[in-house]
Phi, psi and omega in degrees: 000143175248141180220113183204146182088214190291139180208187179220140176244134164249146182239123180248124176260120177218179177262153183295336184267001177297140181230154172220116179055043175068017175242151175308130178304320182294331179291318184293317181299315181296317181293325178288326173297318181292318178298324176285349178080032175299154185300320175181159179214139179221149180242140181232131177265118181283155175264347178193145178173173175214162175227219185303328183287346186062016177265125185275129181251134184214157181256001178302142188307315187285344180225059185298138181248144173258007184225054182287157184291144176232141178233133177250123180238127184231141179227135174189190179289162187301310185294316179291326176292319182294321176299315175305315176301325176292327181290328186255005187305321183279345182289315189270083182270351168214141184129203184215141178233122170246149180233131184226143172280135179224169175238124184273119177276308188220131174221106180214144180273150178284175180288143177274122180264000000 
């Protein structure tokens, strides 16, 4: 797949403890993106944050949290992202999904070892 020029990025903010069918929600979202053949998805684990509940989640030693913030970033064409958002609408029952127009400069796979 080639992806260059105008594209769309979604960022999904959820908690590390969020689940779907007893599995981590972030894993379900990434697997669905992969199954749909989207250009790419990455998951980032935050060290501190809060959301709609206003409860601070942190990785600091004295206040260890089992529900650290997670961000899932997915990039592809506008049409494919919109279809994917419909696919995951029922999964994200708490959290935040943002959609941004972006410009892809380079999209290339690394060498396979």
